[in-house]
C-alpha positions as CSV (number, residue, x, y, z in Angstrom):
1,M,-44.1,85.1,60.9
2,T,-41.7,84.0,63.7
3,K,-41.0,86.4,66.6
4,I,-37.4,86.1,67.7
5,D,-36.6,86.3,71.4
6,R,-32.9,85.7,71.6
7,A,-29.9,87.5,70.3
8,V,-26.1,87.0,69.9
9,I,-23.9,90.1,70.0
10,L,-20.2,90.1,68.9
11,A,-18.2,92.1,71.3
12,A,-14.8,90.5,71.4
13,G,-12.8,93.0,69.3
14,R,-10.4,95.7,70.5
15,G,-10.9,98.2,67.6
16,T,-7.3,99.3,67.0
17,R,-8.4,102.3,65.0
18,M,-9.8,103.7,68.2
19,R,-6.2,104.0,69.5
20,E,-5.9,104.8,73.2
21,L,-9.7,104.8,73.6
22,T,-9.6,101.0,73.7
23,N,-6.6,100.6,76.0
24,D,-8.9,99.4,78.9
25,V,-12.2,98.5,77.2
26,P,-13.3,96.7,74.0
27,K,-14.6,98.9,71.2
28,P,-18.3,98.0,72.0
29,M,-17.9,99.5,75.5
30,I,-16.9,103.0,74.2
31,E,-19.6,105.5,75.2
32,V,-21.8,107.3,72.7
33,R,-24.2,109.9,74.2
34,G,-23.5,108.8,77.7
35,K,-23.7,105.0,77.5
36,P,-21.7,102.2,75.8
37,V,-22.6,101.3,72.2
38,L,-23.3,97.8,73.5
39,Q,-25.9,99.1,76.0
40,H,-27.7,100.9,73.1
41,I,-27.9,97.6,71.3
42,V,-29.1,95.5,74.3
43,Q,-31.8,98.1,75.2
44,G,-33.0,98.4,71.6
45,L,-33.3,94.6,71.2
46,R,-34.9,94.3,74.7
47,N,-37.5,96.9,73.8
48,A,-38.3,94.9,70.7
49,G,-39.0,91.8,72.7
50,V,-35.7,90.0,72.9
51,R,-35.1,88.6,76.4
52,K,-32.2,86.2,76.1
53,F,-28.7,87.3,75.1
54,L,-25.3,85.7,74.4
55,I,-22.5,88.3,74.3
56,I,-19.3,87.0,72.8
57,V,-16.4,88.6,74.5
58,G,-12.6,88.5,74.1
59,Y,-10.4,91.6,74.5
60,H,-11.0,93.1,78.0
61,A,-14.0,90.7,78.6
62,E,-14.2,91.8,82.2
63,A,-15.3,95.3,81.2
64,V,-18.4,93.8,79.5
65,R,-19.1,91.2,82.3
66,N,-18.7,93.8,85.1
67,F,-21.1,96.2,83.3
68,F,-23.9,93.8,82.3
69,G,-23.5,90.9,84.8
70,D,-26.3,88.3,84.3
71,G,-28.5,91.0,82.7
72,R,-31.0,91.2,85.5
73,S,-30.4,94.9,86.1
74,H,-31.2,95.4,82.4
75,N,-34.3,93.2,82.6
76,V,-32.8,90.5,80.4
77,A,-30.9,87.3,80.8
78,I,-27.3,87.4,79.6
79,E,-24.8,84.6,79.0
80,Y,-21.3,84.9,77.7
81,A,-18.9,83.0,75.4
82,T,-15.3,83.8,74.9
83,Q,-13.6,84.1,71.5
84,T,-10.0,83.0,72.0
85,V,-8.8,83.2,68.4
86,Q,-9.6,86.3,66.2
87,D,-10.1,84.4,63.0
88,G,-13.2,86.2,61.5
89,T,-16.9,86.6,62.0
90,G,-17.7,83.2,60.6
91,R,-16.1,80.9,63.2
92,V,-17.1,83.1,66.1
93,V,-20.8,82.6,65.4
94,N,-20.3,78.8,66.0
95,L,-19.8,79.7,69.7
96,A,-23.5,80.4,69.9
97,R,-24.7,77.1,68.6
98,S,-25.8,75.6,71.9
99,F,-27.3,78.9,73.1
100,V,-29.4,79.1,69.9
101,G,-30.6,75.5,69.9
102,D,-33.4,75.1,67.4
103,S,-34.6,78.8,67.7
104,P,-34.1,81.6,65.2
105,F,-31.9,84.4,66.5
106,I,-30.7,87.9,66.0
107,L,-27.0,88.5,65.4
108,S,-25.6,92.0,65.8
109,Y,-22.1,93.3,65.5
110,G,-21.3,95.1,68.9
111,D,-20.1,98.4,67.5
112,I,-23.0,99.6,65.4
113,L,-25.4,102.3,66.4
114,I,-28.9,102.3,64.7
115,S,-32.3,103.9,65.2
116,P,-34.1,101.6,67.7
117,V,-37.2,101.3,65.5
118,N,-35.2,99.0,63.3
119,Y,-35.0,96.3,66.0
120,N,-38.8,96.0,65.9
121,R,-38.6,95.2,62.2
122,V,-35.8,92.6,62.3
123,V,-37.2,90.5,65.2
124,N,-40.1,89.3,63.0
125,L,-38.7,86.7,60.6
126,P,-41.1,85.8,57.7
127,D,-41.9,82.1,57.4
128,D,-40.7,81.9,53.8
129,C,-37.4,83.6,54.6
130,E,-34.3,81.8,55.9
131,A,-32.4,85.0,56.9
132,I,-32.6,88.7,57.0
133,L,-29.6,90.9,56.2
134,T,-29.9,94.6,57.0
135,V,-28.5,97.2,54.6
136,T,-27.9,100.9,54.4
137,R,-27.1,103.3,51.6
138,G,-24.4,106.0,51.3
139,E,-21.4,104.0,52.8
140,D,-18.1,103.2,51.1
141,V,-18.5,99.5,50.3
142,S,-14.8,99.0,50.0
143,K,-14.7,99.3,53.8
144,G,-17.3,96.6,54.4
145,G,-19.8,94.3,52.6
146,A,-21.3,95.2,49.2
147,V,-24.8,93.6,49.1
148,F,-26.3,92.7,45.7
149,V,-30.1,92.1,45.5
150,N,-32.8,91.6,42.9
151,E,-36.0,93.7,42.5
152,Q,-37.6,91.9,45.4
153,M,-34.7,92.8,47.7
154,E,-33.6,89.2,47.8
155,L,-29.9,88.5,48.2
156,V,-28.1,87.6,45.0
157,D,-24.5,88.2,46.1
158,L,-22.4,89.6,48.9
159,R,-18.8,90.7,48.6
160,E,-16.5,91.8,51.4
161,K,-14.3,94.9,50.9
162,T,-14.6,95.2,47.1
163,K,-11.6,96.6,45.2
164,P,-11.5,99.2,42.4
165,G,-12.8,97.7,39.2
166,E,-14.8,95.0,40.9
167,P,-18.7,95.0,40.7
168,T,-20.2,97.5,43.2
169,S,-23.6,98.1,44.8
170,P,-25.3,101.0,46.6
171,W,-26.2,98.6,49.4
172,Y,-23.9,98.3,52.4
173,N,-24.0,95.4,54.9
174,A,-25.3,97.1,58.1
175,G,-24.2,94.4,60.6
176,L,-27.6,93.3,62.0
177,Y,-29.1,89.9,61.0
178,A,-31.9,87.4,61.7
179,F,-31.1,83.7,61.1
180,H,-32.7,80.3,61.4
181,Q,-30.2,77.7,62.7
182,S,-29.6,76.6,59.0
183,I,-26.8,79.2,58.9
184,F,-24.6,76.9,61.0
185,E,-24.6,74.3,58.2
186,F,-23.0,76.9,56.0
187,I,-20.6,78.2,58.6
188,A,-19.3,74.6,59.1
189,K,-18.3,74.6,55.4
190,L,-16.4,77.9,55.4
191,E,-12.9,78.1,54.0
192,P,-10.5,81.0,54.9
193,S,-11.0,84.1,52.7
194,P,-8.2,85.9,50.9
195,R,-7.7,87.8,54.2
196,G,-7.2,84.5,56.0
197,E,-10.4,84.9,58.0
198,Y,-13.6,82.8,58.1
199,E,-16.2,85.3,56.9
200,L,-19.8,85.2,58.0
201,T,-20.7,87.0,54.8
202,D,-19.4,84.0,52.8
203,A,-21.8,81.7,54.7
204,I,-24.7,84.0,54.1
205,R,-23.9,84.2,50.4
206,D,-23.7,80.4,50.2
207,L,-27.0,80.1,52.0
208,A,-28.6,82.3,49.4
209,H,-27.0,80.4,46.5
210,S,-28.3,77.1,47.9
211,G,-31.8,78.3,47.0
212,K,-32.9,79.6,50.4
213,K,-34.5,83.0,50.5
214,V,-32.3,85.7,52.2
215,K,-34.0,89.1,52.3
216,A,-32.3,92.4,52.5
217,L,-34.0,95.0,54.8
218,E,-33.1,98.6,54.4
219,L,-32.7,100.3,57.8
220,T,-34.4,103.6,58.5
221,G,-33.0,106.6,60.4
222,E,-29.6,106.7,61.9
223,W,-26.9,104.1,61.3
224,A,-23.2,104.3,62.2
225,D,-20.3,101.9,62.5
226,V,-18.5,103.4,65.5
227,R,-15.1,102.5,64.0
228,D,-12.8,105.4,64.6
229,P,-12.4,108.5,66.8
230,E,-13.7,110.9,64.1
231,I,-17.0,109.0,63.8
232,L,-17.2,108.9,67.6
233,A,-16.7,112.6,67.9
234,R,-19.4,113.3,65.3
235,L,-21.9,111.0,67.0
236,N,-21.3,112.7,70.4
237,R,-21.8,116.1,68.9
238,A,-25.1,115.2,67.2
C-alpha cells in the first residue's frame, strides 16, 4: 500500500451552465455551505494526509490564487499551472508532470462535492493497482462517464456521455482518481475524441486495456457535481 501525499486539482473551467454566477469566478470557487467547492476539496484531502497541491487554473485564475495563495494559511503547499487551451481533461493533466515526478498522485475535478471520509480511502493506493477510479450510483451516465467493471470492481471499459442504444452501466465516473505516473504514458498517446477533446477517460481505459489493474471504488455518503444553479440551490438548502 502506497500513501499518497500530493494532489492535482482541475480548476480552470468557467462553468457556463452556472450563468451569471461565474461572471467573476471560475466554477470551483462558487460557494456551497459558506465556502468555495475548491476549499471543501483541499481541506478534505489535507485532512487525509495530502500536503502538496497543484491547482490548474485558467478562467479568472486570480480568484483562486488570491484565495489560496501559497497554501500556508490552509496548512498545505500550493503551486499553480495555467491551462491556456480548453481542449479536454486529457491534455491538461500533462501540466502536472513535473509536479508529480515519480510519485503517485490524486487527481480531482474542482467542482465535485463529496463526503470527506472518501478522501481517506483514495489516498491509499494498493501495490498491485495502477490506478483508482471512483464511482457513484444513481446518476445519468449520458451526462458523464459510464464505468464498466467486472465482479472484482476492476475496470473493463469507460465510455464518455453514452447515447441512447449504446451499452450502459449503473456506475458513474465520480471525478476523483489516484494514479501512478504510468498514466502519462497513455495521455501522450491520446487522439481527439468525437467531441474534439483529449479525454482523460480514454487514457484510463487504455491503461486498463494494456493489462494494468484499474480498480473502481464506490464512494460513500454525499456526492454532487456542482454543475448548475439548481444543484447549487439544493446543496445550499441541505
